[in-house]
Each structure stands twice: as C-alpha cells, then as structure tokens.
N, C-alpha and C positions, 0 to 999 in steps of 0.2 A: 708373268703380267706384273712388269713392275712399277709403284705412286710412285706419283715425278707432283712438285710442290713446284714452283716459282712464283718465288718472289720478288715484284716486285717494287718498288718505291714507289714508279706513277707520280711523279711533279714534273720532272723534265715535257717530258704530251701534252702536261698540261698548262704550264705557265712559258715555256721556251720558242716561239712560235716555229723557229726550225729543226724541232726532234717531233711537232705536234706531227708536219707534212710528211718525216718523215713515217715516226710508227702512230696516225694518228687513233688508234683502241691501243696505244699505252710497249712497248715492247715487250713485256708478258704475255704478249694478247700473238704477237710477230711468235716468238720461240714457242708456245703452242700450238700451232697454226703449222710451223717450221720443222714438227717437230709429229707431227704427226700423224700415223701410219705405223710410225713404230712401235716398239713392242708395250709401249707405256701406255699407263692411265695420269691422266694428265689431271693437276687441279690446278689456277693463277689466285693467288695475296698476292695485296695492297697495302699502303703501308695506313693508309686512312681509311678508305675504306668497306672494312672487313673489323671486325672487332677483334680484340689485340692481336690487331696487327697481320689476322684472316690467318696466323700460327697461335693458335688455344689448347692446350695438349690431347685435346682428339685427334687433329692438325694432324701434329705434329708426331704421335702416335701409328698414323697411318701411313706415315709418309719412307719410301723405299729409299730417298734422293733430295733433298733442297739444293735449289738455283736461283741463285742470287746476284736481283743486281741493286744499286743501291750506289748514292749519290750525293744528291743534296741532305740529305736532309739522315746522317749515321746518328743524329747524338735526337729525332726525334724517333729510337728505336728505346724499345722501354729496357731500361736494364734486365726485369724479370726473364722478358719472352729472350734476351739476347743468351743470359743462363741458358734462360732455357732447349734453345739450340745446340749450342755448344755442349750442355748433355747426350742431347739426341748422338750429337755426335759422337761420343765418347762413348754409348750405349750399340753404339753400328750404323744410326743413318749417314748416307751420303750426301758431303755438301762439297756442290757445284757453284765457284766464285768467279763469278764477273766479273771487266772490267773495273771501275773504278770502284766495287765491292768490296777490294782490296782494306778500305779503310772506317767497312763495314764492323760494331762493333765483336760480331760472332767472330769473327774473323782476327780479328786482330786482340780476340786473347785468346782466342789458338793456336796462333803463331807468338804470343809474349813480345810481342816486338812492336815499333814501332809503324809498320809497313806503308816507312813511307818513296818515294820515289819521287822525279824526277818529271814533268811534261809539257806540253805545246800543243796548243791546239788550231794547226794552217792546214788541215786539208791533208799532211802530206803519201806516199807512197806508204807504206807496210807492207814486206818480205816478214814473213813464218815459216821460220825452215821446221824439218820439223828431225831431232838430233836422236832419236829415239827410235828408230824406222821399225822394230821389233814388239814397241810395244804396245797395246790394245786400243790405250786410244788414239794410236795415226793407223789403225787399221784403215784403208781405202783411203790413203789422203798420198795425193801427192812427194815430193821433194818438199814443196813449199805450195804455199800459199800469199800470193798476191790481192792485197788489197790499196785498191787505187786511192783513195782515201780514208785517214785514221787523224786519233791523235795522239802524238808522242808520246809512249812510254819513255822514264831510258832508266839506266844505272846511277846509282847506284838504289837501287828494290833493298830496302829495308827490312824481312826476312830470313827464316829463315836458316840453311844450307837447305835446299830442295831433298827430298827423299828418293824422284828421281827427275827427273831436269829432260822434258818431252817434245819442249818447243820453243826458241831464241826469235828473237824479229830484229829486225836494221829496217833505220828508220832513215827515208831523203834527206833529211840533215845530221844522218849521219850517227845519230844514237845506234845504240841496243842496249836490248833490255831480255829479261826471262819472259817469256811467253806463254808455256804452259810450264804448270808443276806442279806437284807432289806430295800430302805431305801425309802420316797415321797418326793419328791423333786419338787414342784410346785402344776399342775397336775400329773407330768407322774412318775413311776414305773422303782426303779431300784436294780436289784440284785446283786450279787458280790458273785461271785461261782470261788473258787480258784487251782483246777484244772491243769494241762496242760503244764506241762514242754515239750518246743518244742520236747527234743529227749526220749522222751517217751512217748509209744503206748493209751495216756487219752484216746485222744477224734476216736478211735475208739469202744471203751466199750459201751454195746447195751446201761447198768445204764447213766453212762455218758452223751450220749447222752438223753437219756427220759430221766432225770432232768434240762436239755439243751428245752430241747421242751415243756418243761411240765410251766416254765420260759418265756420263751413266751410266753405262753397264757396267765396265770399269769400277766404276764406285758404290755401286747397290750390293747393299750384305746378301750374303754368301748360308745362313748350315751356321751365326755367330750362337758363337756358344761361353756369352757373360765373363771375364774369371770370379773365382768366388775372392771377397778379401777377409781381413780377421783372421783369428784362432783359427787354427788346423788340426780336426781332428789325424792319428796317425791311417797310415791303407795299412798297415802294419803290422801287427803286436809287437810292442815295445819288452826286451826281454829282460824281466824286473824290474819294470819300470810302472813306476802309478800316475795316469794320468787323467 
C-alpha cells in the first residue's frame, strides 16, 4: 500500500460560489474519493483546518507521496512547513504538484526558478497530448485527453528543463503548454500536472484521475538508500598511507 497525503489550500471552495458548486467538499475530498479503490492509504490536509497546515513531521514522515493543490494563499504556507516538505522530497518522498501549485513555496524551492507562466480563464477546450507513451504515468491513457472547459496556461513556463516531458497541451485560443513534467530532486521524484482549475469539474474526469494515480505509483519511493555525505573511510586498505 502507498501512503498518500492530499494537501489542498481549501479556500476557493469556501469563498468562490462557482468553485463551491463544483467541489462542495473541497478539491481534496474529490481527489480522495476519485482515487479510492487504488492501492492507496489516503489522508487529507488543508491550510487552515489543521495544525501546521496538516503537514507536521509525523504526517510527512509517514507519507510516501504528497499531492499539492494551492492557489490563493501560497504566502500563507509557513516557511518552516515548506522547508519540511522540500527536505522530505530530497529524502525520497514523491511530490505531485497540481495546477496552480506551480507557485507553491515547495515547488519553487525545488525548481529554483520563478515558475511563472501565462494564464487566462475563459472556459476553453484543452487537449492534453501524450508525448511519452512508454512512460509509466501514461499507462492506460489514450493519445489525448480532451477537457471541454479549462483555464489556459501558456508558455513560457519558467521551470528548469524537465527530466521527462510526458504531456503537452494546446488550447482553443492557440497557446501550448508543457502540461506533464517530471523532475528528480535528491532521492525524490516530482511530477507537475497542469489541469485542475477550481471552477471546472476536471478532477471528476476518469482519465485525469488515472494520470494522477499513475503518477503516485511512479513517484512512490522504493528501496531508497539515502546517500552518505562527509568524510569517507576507505573501503579497502590504502598502501602505506595512514588514514
């Protein structure tokens, strides 16, 4: 079983009537319900409803893969918690960053760039194209996923060159975007997945949930031996040298 923590800011669904109508119990609950039945043990955490944003050391130490959705209050995530997440990723925890989580403190720290992009909310069609069909994250996914209505994200997306580009999107208005990107940081795996604006029912679509489930399995640590740093002892005798 894979221990998954789904973190959601959970503000849009309280303050925005359109978001509340689509996700009455929060995006985290929709994701938890949609991923149920997989080989996951799921817990949820939110910005304001839990101490330490629900990401205390005990929670993170017991988390194999962390999903992150944030939008309105990136600056309200404490620096201490953000640093704790980054540390756990470097130690091997998987990190799945969804939609506007590209501006989250942990993701920006792991990328080392502004992570800025173009955007437009106009209910446009998005076509997500699989450009790496042999990748584990694309397992069971057709050549494309069509979303009738989504927020547009457009290039340039200020991130480092991804280790692997898994999906690209094109939008009704003409823009394109690197929608599914993998990175390795320390012993951890990171997957950024673009779709998921709070006023569209994207996280109820089976293909989107399938991608997220696949990415959890891909990012899950397996048999990690963390590297040892500092002064090293010789692994065999050094001829005539006193160590």
